[in-house]
N, C-alpha and C positions, 0 to 999 in steps of 0.2 A: 671092544672094537680097536683099542690102542695095540693090543697084541696082534691083531690081523693086519693093521697098517704097517707095523714094524716087520712082521713076517714077509708081507708082500714087498717091502723095500729091502729085504735081506739085511735088515738092521743098519742101514746106511742112510744118511741124508739124501733125500731125492735130488738135491740140487748140487751140493759141493762133494758129495760122495764120501764124506767122513764116515767112519764107523762107530757105532755106539761103543763097542767093546774096546776099541782103541782110545776113544775120547774119555772113557771111563764114567759115562753118565748115560742115562736114558734120554733120547731125544723127545721132542714135542710133536704133536699132530698139527699139521698145517692145513688150512683150507686152501686149496689151489685157487678156486674162485672165492675170494673172501665173502663171508657172510654179509658185510657191508655192502657188497655189490650183487647180493642176491644168491651167493653160493649156498649150497645146502650141506647137511651133515652126512649125506650119502657117502659110503665108502669110495665111490668113484671120484669124489671131490676132496678126499683126504690123502695126505701123504706124510711121510716121516720127514721132519726137518730138524737140523741141529739148532742150538740155542743162539746161533749167530744169524744163520739164514732166515729163520723165521721172522725175527724182528726186523731185519733189513728189508725183507720182501714186503711186509706190512700188507697193504691193500693193492699193491701193484699188480697188474696183469699184463702190462705191456712195458716195453723199454725201447730205447734207441740203439739200433745197430750202428756202432762207431764207424764202420766201413762205408755203408751206403747212406747213412743219416735217416734211414727209414724207421718209423715207429712200428713195431711188430709185437705179436704176442709173445709173452715169456714161455719157456719151456713148460710143457704139461706132463708130469711124470707118468700119467697113465694112458695117455693117448700118443705119446711120442717115446721113442727109445733114446736113451741118453747118448749111446754111441753114434747115433745118426746126427747129433748136433754138437757133440763135444768130443775131444780127445785129449790125452795127456801130452805135455810137451816131451822132448826127448828124455829128460830126467825123470819125468813122472810126477813132478811136484806142481805143475801149473796146469790149470784147466785152459784148454784152447777152444774157443767157440769156432765151429767149422761151417755154420750156417748163419743167416741173419738172426734166426731165433736163439741159437747158441751164443753168438757174440753179444746180443742184447741182454741176454740172462747173465752171462759173465759179468757184464758192466753193472746191470741193475742190482744184482745180488752180491756184487763184490766177491765173486767166488775165489779170487786170488788175493785175499786179504793177506798182508805181510806175515802176520802171526800164524795163519793157517798154512801158508807155503813153508814157513820154517818147521812147523809141526810135521807136515807132509815129508819133508826131508828127513827128519828124524825117523818117521815110520817106514820109510823106504829102506833106511839103514838096517832095521831089524826085520825086514820082510813083511810089514804089515800093510803096505801100500804099494800100488793101487789096489782096491778091492776087486774082487771078481764080479763082473757084471752079470747079475741073474735076475734083472728086472722082468716084470711080467707084461711090460707095455708091448704094444704091437711091433 
């Protein structure tokens, strides 16, 4: 099942879009709706997550949009397209939330952690970032 989850995510973290190959480690399988909140082990509820996004997300399924102050659902990797909610800044190192869902997810999952932004800048220099978006979400 892990292989299918990774293939479906194009071996990228479903949230921060880091690539397994670039990170140099296999990522973990995340329950989009946590089991603690009734989430299943069905493939539709599983996504690939890096070793930072997964523990930061924990059992969160909602977040606060910093622009509107509204509590909204976090990004769902299989029901939503990443590019419909996020974009890269001009340099390509910072994830920008373009919707309430995107902004809340950026904040809740800390998608622009300082260490990760520094790593992205290095990956950009050698042509490894941003990844090509080939997600199978609608």
